[in-house]
C-alpha positions in Angstrom: 11.9 -9.3 -12.2 10.0 -12.1 -10.5 8.7 -13.1 -13.9 12.3 -13.7 -15.2 13.2 -15.8 -12.1 10.0 -18.0 -11.8 8.6 -18.6 -15.2 10.9 -21.5 -16.1 11.0 -23.2 -12.7 9.0 -26.0 -11.2 7.9 -25.2 -7.7 7.1 -27.8 -5.1 4.8 -27.0 -2.2 4.4 -29.0 1.0 2.6 -28.4 4.3 3.5 -29.6 7.8 1.9 -32.9 8.7 0.6 -33.5 5.2 2.2 -36.2 3.0 1.2 -34.6 -0.3 3.6 -32.5 -2.3 2.1 -30.2 -5.0 4.2 -29.2 -8.0 3.5 -26.6 -10.5 5.2 -24.7 -13.2 6.4 -21.1 -12.4 4.0 -19.6 -15.0 1.0 -21.2 -13.3 2.1 -19.8 -9.9 2.6 -16.3 -11.4 -0.9 -16.5 -12.9 -2.3 -17.5 -9.5 -0.8 -14.4 -7.7 -1.9 -12.1 -10.6 1.4 -11.6 -12.4 1.2 -12.1 -16.2 4.3 -13.5 -17.7 3.5 -11.9 -21.1 3.6 -8.4 -19.5 7.4 -8.5 -18.8 8.3 -6.0 -21.6 5.5 -3.5 -20.9 6.5 -3.7 -17.2 10.1 -3.0 -18.0 9.0 -0.1 -20.2 6.9 1.4 -17.4 9.8 1.1 -14.9 12.2 2.8 -17.4 9.6 5.6 -17.8 9.2 6.0 -14.1 13.0 6.1 -13.6 13.3 8.8 -16.4 10.6 10.8 -14.8 12.3 10.7 -11.4 15.6 11.7 -13.0 13.9 14.6 -14.8 12.2 15.7 -11.5 15.6 15.5 -9.7 17.3 17.6 -12.4 14.4 20.2 -12.2 14.7 20.5 -8.4 18.5 20.8 -8.5 18.3 23.5 -11.2 15.6 25.3 -9.3 17.5 25.2 -6.0 20.7 26.4 -7.6 18.8 29.3 -9.3 17.4 30.4 -6.0 20.8 30.5 -4.3 22.3 32.8 -6.9 19.5 35.3 -6.7 
């Protein structure tokens, strides 16, 4: 979700004891740290698939545990 928050912002960087302020667009900063703004939809799809997999695993474990208690 960092893509959604940063891509339209302008970021200003300063350092102590330095009089220069560097500004850059959020998409440039994202590229520098290795996050590609165009990958937002594939990233969301991967997160949804991971969530669905975790839910399926949880359902399997709950079903397995309830089956063992009855036997």
